[in-house]
ROMAR-495091 format. One record per residue: x, y, z of N, C-alpha, C in turn. Coordinates in nm, 2 decimals, always signed. Example, Ala and Ser with C-alpha at 12.3 -4.5 7.8 and 13.67 -1.06 7.14 Angstrom:
BEGIN
[node [+1.32, -0.57, +0.78], [+1.23, -0.45, +0.78], [+1.32, -0.33, +0.78]]
[node [+1.28, -0.22, +0.71], [+1.37, -0.11, +0.71], [+1.29, +0.00, +0.79]]
This chain:
BEGIN
[node [+1.11, +1.95, -1.53], [+1.12, +1.91, -1.37], [+1.00, +1.85, -1.33]]
[node [+1.05, +1.76, -1.24], [+0.92, +1.67, -1.19], [+0.86, +1.74, -1.12]]
[node [+0.74, +1.73, -1.09], [+0.59, +1.79, -1.00], [+0.54, +1.68, -0.97]]
[node [+0.47, +1.71, -0.83], [+0.38, +1.61, -0.77], [+0.25, +1.66, -0.82]]
[node [+0.16, +1.56, -0.90], [+0.02, +1.60, -0.93], [-0.06, +1.53, -0.86]]
[node [-0.17, +1.55, -0.86], [-0.28, +1.47, -0.77], [-0.35, +1.40, -0.89]]
[node [-0.41, +1.27, -0.88], [-0.46, +1.22, -0.95], [-0.59, +1.15, -0.87]]
[node [-0.70, +1.13, -0.95], [-0.83, +1.10, -0.90], [-0.83, +0.96, -0.84]]
[node [-0.74, +0.89, -0.93], [-0.72, +0.76, -0.89], [-0.61, +0.67, -0.96]]
[node [-0.55, +0.59, -0.90], [-0.43, +0.50, -0.95], [-0.48, +0.36, -0.91]]
[node [-0.50, +0.28, -1.00], [-0.52, +0.13, -1.00], [-0.40, +0.06, -0.99]]
[node [-0.42, -0.03, -0.95], [-0.29, -0.16, -0.93], [-0.37, -0.29, -0.94]]
[node [-0.29, -0.40, -0.90], [-0.35, -0.53, -0.89], [-0.46, -0.52, -0.84]]
[node [-0.44, -0.53, -0.69], [-0.56, -0.54, -0.61], [-0.63, -0.41, -0.53]]
[node [-0.52, -0.31, -0.54], [-0.58, -0.20, -0.49], [-0.56, -0.06, -0.57]]
[node [-0.65, +0.02, -0.51], [-0.64, +0.15, -0.58], [-0.63, +0.28, -0.46]]
[node [-0.55, +0.38, -0.51], [-0.53, +0.46, -0.43], [-0.63, +0.58, -0.49]]
[node [-0.69, +0.63, -0.42], [-0.79, +0.73, -0.47], [-0.77, +0.88, -0.40]]
[node [-0.77, +0.98, -0.47], [-0.75, +1.09, -0.42], [-0.84, +1.13, -0.29]]
[node [-0.77, +1.16, -0.17], [-0.86, +1.21, -0.05], [-0.92, +1.34, -0.06]]
[node [-1.07, +1.33, -0.02], [-1.17, +1.43, -0.02], [-1.21, +1.47, +0.14]]
[node [-1.29, +1.56, +0.17], [-1.32, +1.58, +0.29], [-1.43, +1.49, +0.33]]
[node [-1.48, +1.43, +0.26], [-1.56, +1.30, +0.30], [-1.48, +1.19, +0.39]]
[node [-1.36, +1.21, +0.35], [-1.28, +1.11, +0.39], [-1.20, +1.16, +0.56]]
[node [-1.26, +1.25, +0.60], [-1.21, +1.30, +0.73], [-1.21, +1.20, +0.81]]
[node [-1.36, +1.14, +0.85], [-1.38, +1.07, +0.96], [-1.29, +0.93, +0.97]]
[node [-1.25, +0.88, +0.81], [-1.16, +0.75, +0.82], [-1.03, +0.81, +0.85]]
[node [-0.99, +0.91, +0.79], [-0.83, +0.95, +0.83], [-0.82, +0.98, +0.97]]
[node [-0.94, +1.05, +1.04], [-0.91, +1.07, +1.18], [-0.93, +0.97, +1.25]]
[node [-1.01, +0.84, +1.20], [-0.98, +0.75, +1.30], [-0.86, +0.65, +1.29]]
[node [-0.78, +0.66, +1.19], [-0.65, +0.60, +1.15], [-0.54, +0.69, +1.23]]
[node [-0.55, +0.80, +1.24], [-0.45, +0.88, +1.28], [-0.46, +0.90, +1.45]]
[node [-0.59, +0.86, +1.49], [-0.62, +0.82, +1.65], [-0.61, +0.72, +1.71]]
[node [-0.57, +0.59, +1.60], [-0.60, +0.49, +1.67], [-0.48, +0.48, +1.72]]
[node [-0.46, +0.41, +1.89], [-0.30, +0.40, +1.95], [-0.23, +0.31, +1.89]]
[node [-0.28, +0.20, +1.84], [-0.19, +0.11, +1.77], [-0.13, +0.17, +1.64]]
[node [-0.19, +0.25, +1.59], [-0.13, +0.30, +1.45], [-0.08, +0.44, +1.47]]
[node [-0.09, +0.49, +1.57], [-0.04, +0.65, +1.55], [+0.08, +0.65, +1.64]]
[node [+0.11, +0.58, +1.72], [+0.26, +0.57, +1.79], [+0.40, +0.64, +1.74]]
[node [+0.40, +0.64, +1.61], [+0.52, +0.68, +1.53], [+0.47, +0.76, +1.42]]
[node [+0.36, +0.87, +1.44], [+0.32, +0.97, +1.34], [+0.32, +1.08, +1.44]]
[node [+0.31, +1.17, +1.34], [+0.32, +1.32, +1.41], [+0.18, +1.32, +1.46]]
[node [+0.18, +1.41, +1.57], [+0.07, +1.43, +1.66], [-0.03, +1.54, +1.57]]
[node [-0.18, +1.51, +1.57], [-0.27, +1.58, +1.48], [-0.37, +1.62, +1.59]]
[node [-0.46, +1.73, +1.55], [-0.55, +1.79, +1.63], [-0.65, +1.66, +1.69]]
[node [-0.69, +1.67, +1.81], [-0.78, +1.53, +1.85], [-0.94, +1.62, +1.79]]
[node [-0.95, +1.70, +1.73], [-1.09, +1.78, +1.69], [-1.09, +1.72, +1.55]]
[node [-1.22, +1.63, +1.51], [-1.24, +1.58, +1.38], [-1.29, +1.70, +1.28]]
[node [-1.33, +1.82, +1.29], [-1.35, +1.92, +1.23], [-1.21, +1.96, +1.14]]
[node [-1.11, +1.95, +1.26], [-0.97, +2.02, +1.21], [-0.92, +1.92, +1.09]]
[node [-0.95, +1.80, +1.09], [-0.91, +1.68, +0.99], [-1.00, +1.72, +0.85]]
[node [-1.13, +1.77, +0.87], [-1.20, +1.80, +0.75], [-1.14, +1.93, +0.69]]
[node [-1.11, +2.06, +0.75], [-1.05, +2.16, +0.73], [-0.93, +2.14, +0.67]]
[node [-0.85, +2.06, +0.72], [-0.73, +2.03, +0.63], [-0.72, +1.95, +0.50]]
[node [-0.83, +1.88, +0.47], [-0.87, +1.82, +0.35], [-0.92, +1.92, +0.25]]
[node [-0.99, +2.01, +0.31], [-1.05, +2.14, +0.24], [-0.95, +2.22, +0.17]]
[node [-0.83, +2.25, +0.27], [-0.72, +2.31, +0.23], [-0.63, +2.24, +0.12]]
[node [-0.62, +2.11, +0.14], [-0.54, +2.02, +0.06], [-0.62, +2.00, -0.07]]
[node [-0.75, +2.04, -0.07], [-0.81, +2.04, -0.23], [-0.72, +2.14, -0.33]]
[node [-0.69, +2.24, -0.28], [-0.64, +2.33, -0.34], [-0.48, +2.35, -0.37]]
[node [-0.39, +2.26, -0.28], [-0.26, +2.26, -0.26], [-0.22, +2.19, -0.37]]
[node [-0.14, +2.24, -0.48], [-0.07, +2.16, -0.57], [+0.04, +2.12, -0.55]]
[node [+0.10, +2.12, -0.41], [+0.22, +2.04, -0.37], [+0.23, +1.92, -0.33]]
[node [+0.11, +1.85, -0.30], [+0.08, +1.74, -0.28], [+0.00, +1.65, -0.31]]
[node [+0.00, +1.52, -0.29], [-0.10, +1.44, -0.35], [-0.12, +1.32, -0.23]]
[node [-0.24, +1.35, -0.15], [-0.29, +1.22, -0.07], [-0.39, +1.14, -0.09]]
[node [-0.39, +1.02, -0.08], [-0.46, +0.92, -0.11], [-0.49, +0.83, -0.01]]
[node [-0.64, +0.80, -0.03], [-0.71, +0.66, +0.05], [-0.66, +0.56, -0.02]]
[node [-0.61, +0.46, +0.04], [-0.58, +0.34, -0.01], [-0.70, +0.25, +0.02]]
[node [-0.75, +0.18, -0.13], [-0.86, +0.09, -0.11], [-0.87, +0.00, -0.19]]
[node [-0.96, -0.13, -0.14], [-0.94, -0.26, -0.25], [-1.01, -0.20, -0.38]]
[node [-0.97, -0.26, -0.48], [-1.00, -0.25, -0.60], [-1.16, -0.31, -0.62]]
[node [-1.17, -0.43, -0.55], [-1.31, -0.52, -0.59], [-1.42, -0.47, -0.53]]
[node [-1.39, -0.38, -0.40], [-1.54, -0.35, -0.35], [-1.50, -0.20, -0.26]]
[node [-1.40, -0.14, -0.30], [-1.35, +0.02, -0.25], [-1.36, +0.01, -0.10]]
[node [-1.30, -0.06, -0.03], [-1.31, -0.12, +0.12], [-1.16, -0.02, +0.14]]
[node [-1.18, +0.09, +0.24], [-1.07, +0.18, +0.24], [-1.01, +0.09, +0.35]]
[node [-0.86, +0.10, +0.35], [-0.75, +0.05, +0.42], [-0.66, +0.14, +0.49]]
[node [-0.64, +0.24, +0.42], [-0.54, +0.32, +0.47], [-0.52, +0.45, +0.36]]
[node [-0.41, +0.50, +0.40], [-0.38, +0.63, +0.37], [-0.24, +0.66, +0.32]]
[node [-0.19, +0.72, +0.21], [-0.06, +0.75, +0.19], [-0.05, +0.89, +0.10]]
[node [+0.06, +0.95, +0.13], [+0.07, +1.10, +0.06], [+0.22, +1.10, +0.00]]
[node [+0.22, +1.18, -0.11], [+0.36, +1.22, -0.18], [+0.35, +1.37, -0.18]]
[node [+0.49, +1.43, -0.14], [+0.49, +1.56, -0.11], [+0.62, +1.61, -0.10]]
[node [+0.67, +1.74, -0.06], [+0.78, +1.78, -0.04], [+0.88, +1.76, -0.17]]
[node [+0.85, +1.80, -0.29], [+0.92, +1.77, -0.40], [+1.07, +1.85, -0.39]]
[node [+1.18, +1.80, -0.42], [+1.31, +1.87, -0.42], [+1.40, +1.82, -0.54]]
[node [+1.36, +1.88, -0.65], [+1.42, +1.87, -0.76], [+1.37, +1.73, -0.80]]
[node [+1.45, +1.64, -0.85], [+1.41, +1.49, -0.91], [+1.36, +1.39, -0.78]]
[node [+1.34, +1.43, -0.65], [+1.30, +1.36, -0.54], [+1.21, +1.38, -0.49]]
[node [+1.13, +1.30, -0.43], [+1.01, +1.34, -0.35], [+0.99, +1.26, -0.22]]
[node [+0.92, +1.33, -0.15], [+0.93, +1.27, -0.02], [+0.76, +1.19, +0.03]]
[node [+0.74, +1.08, +0.06], [+0.62, +1.03, +0.09], [+0.59, +0.98, +0.25]]
[node [+0.52, +0.96, +0.29], [+0.46, +0.94, +0.41], [+0.31, +0.95, +0.46]]
[node [+0.25, +0.96, +0.56], [+0.14, +0.94, +0.59], [+0.09, +0.82, +0.57]]
[node [+0.17, +0.73, +0.56], [+0.13, +0.59, +0.52], [+0.08, +0.52, +0.63]]
[node [-0.02, +0.48, +0.63], [-0.10, +0.39, +0.75], [-0.21, +0.29, +0.71]]
[node [-0.20, +0.18, +0.75], [-0.29, +0.08, +0.71], [-0.37, +0.03, +0.83]]
[node [-0.50, +0.00, +0.80], [-0.59, -0.06, +0.92], [-0.55, -0.20, +0.96]]
[node [-0.56, -0.22, +1.11], [-0.54, -0.34, +1.15], [-0.60, -0.43, +1.09]]
[node [-0.53, -0.53, +1.04], [-0.61, -0.66, +0.95], [-0.59, -0.65, +0.80]]
[node [-0.55, -0.53, +0.76], [-0.54, -0.48, +0.63], [-0.49, -0.63, +0.56]]
[node [-0.51, -0.67, +0.42], [-0.45, -0.78, +0.37], [-0.30, -0.76, +0.37]]
[node [-0.22, -0.87, +0.36], [-0.08, -0.89, +0.37], [-0.03, -0.81, +0.26]]
[node [-0.07, -0.83, +0.11], [-0.04, -0.75, +0.01], [-0.05, -0.58, +0.03]]
[node [-0.13, -0.53, +0.10], [-0.16, -0.40, +0.09], [+0.00, -0.31, +0.10]]
[node [+0.07, -0.34, +0.18], [+0.19, -0.27, +0.24], [+0.25, -0.28, +0.11]]
[node [+0.31, -0.38, +0.05], [+0.38, -0.37, -0.05], [+0.34, -0.31, -0.19]]
[node [+0.22, -0.37, -0.21], [+0.13, -0.29, -0.33], [+0.11, -0.19, -0.33]]
[node [+0.10, -0.11, -0.22], [+0.08, +0.03, -0.21], [+0.21, +0.12, -0.23]]
[node [+0.30, +0.07, -0.16], [+0.44, +0.14, -0.18], [+0.47, +0.13, -0.31]]
[node [+0.46, -0.01, -0.39], [+0.52, -0.01, -0.53], [+0.44, +0.08, -0.62]]
[node [+0.31, +0.13, -0.59], [+0.19, +0.21, -0.65], [+0.26, +0.35, -0.67]]
[node [+0.33, +0.38, -0.51], [+0.37, +0.50, -0.49], [+0.51, +0.53, -0.58]]
[node [+0.57, +0.44, -0.58], [+0.71, +0.46, -0.67], [+0.68, +0.44, -0.81]]
[node [+0.59, +0.38, -0.86], [+0.55, +0.36, -1.01], [+0.48, +0.50, -1.04]]
[node [+0.41, +0.55, -0.96], [+0.36, +0.69, -0.99], [+0.47, +0.78, -0.99]]
[node [+0.52, +0.81, -0.88], [+0.64, +0.92, -0.90], [+0.72, +0.90, -1.02]]
[node [+0.76, +0.80, -1.06], [+0.88, +0.81, -1.16], [+0.78, +0.83, -1.28]]
[node [+0.65, +0.79, -1.31], [+0.58, +0.84, -1.40], [+0.56, +1.00, -1.41]]
[node [+0.57, +1.05, -1.29], [+0.57, +1.21, -1.28], [+0.71, +1.26, -1.32]]
[node [+0.78, +1.17, -1.33], [+0.96, +1.23, -1.36], [+1.06, +1.25, -1.22]]
[node [+1.00, +1.19, -1.14], [+1.06, +1.19, -1.01], [+1.17, +1.06, -1.03]]
[node [+1.31, +1.07, -0.98], [+1.39, +0.95, -1.00], [+1.45, +0.92, -0.86]]
[node [+1.39, +0.96, -0.73], [+1.44, +0.93, -0.61], [+1.37, +0.97, -0.52]]
[node [+1.36, +0.93, -0.41], [+1.29, +0.93, -0.30], [+1.36, +0.97, -0.17]]
[node [+1.31, +1.08, -0.09], [+1.32, +1.07, +0.05], [+1.24, +1.11, +0.14]]
[node [+1.28, +1.04, +0.25], [+1.16, +1.04, +0.36], [+1.19, +1.02, +0.53]]
[node [+1.10, +1.04, +0.61], [+1.16, +0.99, +0.73], [+1.07, +0.89, +0.82]]
[node [+1.14, +0.80, +0.90], [+1.10, +0.72, +1.03], [+1.14, +0.75, +1.13]]
[node [+1.02, +0.74, +1.22], [+1.06, +0.79, +1.37], [+1.15, +0.66, +1.45]]
[node [+1.22, +0.71, +1.53], [+1.31, +0.64, +1.61], [+1.25, +0.55, +1.67]]
[node [+1.28, +0.43, +1.65], [+1.21, +0.30, +1.72], [+1.09, +0.24, +1.66]]
[node [+1.07, +0.25, +1.52], [+0.97, +0.22, +1.45], [+1.05, +0.13, +1.36]]
[node [+1.12, +0.02, +1.42], [+1.19, -0.08, +1.35], [+1.11, -0.16, +1.24]]
[node [+0.99, -0.20, +1.26], [+0.95, -0.28, +1.14], [+0.93, -0.17, +1.03]]
[node [+0.92, -0.05, +1.04], [+0.92, +0.04, +0.90], [+1.05, +0.05, +0.87]]
[node [+1.15, +0.08, +0.95], [+1.28, +0.13, +0.89], [+1.33, -0.03, +0.83]]
[node [+1.28, -0.14, +0.86], [+1.35, -0.25, +0.79], [+1.24, -0.28, +0.68]]
[node [+1.15, -0.26, +0.65], [+1.07, -0.23, +0.54], [+1.14, -0.16, +0.44]]
[node [+1.15, -0.06, +0.48], [+1.21, +0.05, +0.36], [+1.38, +0.01, +0.33]]
[node [+1.44, -0.04, +0.43], [+1.59, -0.07, +0.37], [+1.55, -0.21, +0.30]]
[node [+1.44, -0.31, +0.31], [+1.44, -0.42, +0.21], [+1.44, -0.36, +0.09]]
[node [+1.37, -0.23, +0.08], [+1.35, -0.19, -0.07], [+1.46, -0.11, -0.11]]
[node [+1.57, -0.09, -0.03], [+1.69, -0.04, -0.06], [+1.72, +0.11, -0.01]]
[node [+1.66, +0.13, +0.08], [+1.67, +0.28, +0.14], [+1.79, +0.30, +0.22]]
[node [+1.84, +0.39, +0.22], [+2.00, +0.41, +0.29], [+1.96, +0.54, +0.36]]
[node [+2.00, +0.50, +0.52], [+1.99, +0.63, +0.61], [+2.13, +0.70, +0.57]]
[node [+2.05, +0.82, +0.59], [+2.13, +0.96, +0.56], [+2.15, +1.06, +0.63]]
[node [+2.04, +1.03, +0.75], [+2.08, +1.10, +0.88], [+2.00, +1.10, +0.99]]
[node [+1.97, +1.17, +1.06], [+1.92, +1.17, +1.18], [+1.90, +1.32, +1.24]]
[node [+1.74, +1.35, +1.26], [+1.75, +1.46, +1.35], [+1.57, +1.50, +1.41]]
[node [+1.59, +1.53, +1.50], [+1.47, +1.55, +1.57], [+1.40, +1.42, +1.59]]
[node [+1.46, +1.31, +1.64], [+1.41, +1.17, +1.66], [+1.33, +1.12, +1.53]]
[node [+1.38, +1.16, +1.40], [+1.37, +1.08, +1.29], [+1.50, +1.05, +1.22]]
[node [+1.50, +0.91, +1.17], [+1.59, +0.88, +1.07], [+1.57, +0.91, +0.96]]
[node [+1.67, +0.98, +0.88], [+1.62, +1.04, +0.74], [+1.68, +0.93, +0.65]]
[node [+1.59, +0.92, +0.53], [+1.63, +0.80, +0.43], [+1.64, +0.86, +0.28]]
[node [+1.71, +0.80, +0.20], [+1.71, +0.84, +0.05], [+1.67, +0.70, -0.01]]
[node [+1.64, +0.69, -0.12], [+1.62, +0.57, -0.20], [+1.65, +0.63, -0.35]]
[node [+1.76, +0.57, -0.41], [+1.82, +0.60, -0.53], [+1.69, +0.55, -0.65]]
[node [+1.75, +0.62, -0.77], [+1.66, +0.55, -0.88], [+1.69, +0.41, -0.91]]
[node [+1.82, +0.38, -0.89], [+1.82, +0.23, -0.93], [+1.76, +0.15, -0.82]]
[node [+1.75, +0.18, -0.68], [+1.66, +0.07, -0.61], [+1.53, +0.09, -0.63]]
[node [+1.50, +0.21, -0.65], [+1.32, +0.19, -0.69], [+1.31, +0.10, -0.81]]
[node [+1.39, +0.12, -0.91], [+1.35, +0.04, -1.01], [+1.39, -0.11, -0.99]]
[node [+1.49, -0.14, -0.91], [+1.49, -0.30, -0.86], [+1.38, -0.36, -0.76]]
[node [+1.36, -0.25, -0.68], [+1.22, -0.28, -0.59], [+1.11, -0.31, -0.68]]
[node [+1.07, -0.25, -0.78], [+0.96, -0.26, -0.89], [+0.98, -0.41, -0.95]]
[node [+1.12, -0.43, -1.00], [+1.14, -0.55, -1.03], [+1.11, -0.66, -0.93]]
[node [+1.22, -0.67, -0.82], [+1.18, -0.79, -0.76], [+1.05, -0.80, -0.68]]
[node [+0.97, -0.70, -0.66], [+0.86, -0.73, -0.63], [+0.74, -0.74, -0.73]]
[node [+0.77, -0.76, -0.84], [+0.67, -0.73, -0.96], [+0.54, -0.82, -0.98]]
[node [+0.54, -0.91, -0.86], [+0.43, -1.00, -0.89], [+0.32, -0.93, -0.80]]
[node [+0.35, -0.85, -0.72], [+0.26, -0.74, -0.66], [+0.17, -0.66, -0.73]]
[node [+0.23, -0.64, -0.86], [+0.22, -0.52, -0.97], [+0.20, -0.56, -1.11]]
[node [+0.16, -0.68, -1.13], [+0.22, -0.73, -1.26], [+0.17, -0.69, -1.40]]
[node [+0.06, -0.61, -1.36], [+0.03, -0.48, -1.48], [+0.05, -0.36, -1.46]]
[node [+0.13, -0.32, -1.38], [+0.16, -0.20, -1.35], [+0.05, -0.11, -1.31]]
[node [+0.03, +0.04, -1.32], [-0.06, +0.11, -1.29], [-0.15, +0.17, -1.39]]
[node [-0.27, +0.22, -1.37], [-0.35, +0.30, -1.45], [-0.39, +0.41, -1.37]]
[node [-0.40, +0.53, -1.42], [-0.46, +0.63, -1.33], [-0.54, +0.74, -1.43]]
[node [-0.61, +0.81, -1.35], [-0.70, +0.90, -1.41], [-0.69, +1.06, -1.34]]
[node [-0.64, +1.13, -1.42], [-0.64, +1.29, -1.36], [-0.74, +1.34, -1.31]]
């Protein structure tokens, strides 16, 4: 059975996903409280120390993996992404945010890295939600083959099949030509 496992880091072509730690609290807080970025995110506490405490609890949580997206060349933090809510062979991912002005390849490469890592963990499909009105993100996921499967609480629910994950990895392979390497 597939299970989410943390990795110290996952390296792609131009990006690294690095396991989030308490020292990342201020960066994460700044992303989550940026009005241009958080309009379609779930609300979080306005207190920085609450983010640090969340990361402290996360360190011992075996049910999720939360990453800082950074450049491979100079470790410049660009954003966050999280894998969680394993349900059989399906995993959920979200908390995906990129800094304003992040390089154009960052969105596609980070998503491909998430999918490749999840497949390596034994998952064969994905499920996730996108807030109503977040049309650019809905279109992005639908371009990867995600299918709308429901709607609840202001969230569009999506599913992405194994076949569509594999097709996306192939279709966008130029963004991740060497696959991924990771350290536990």
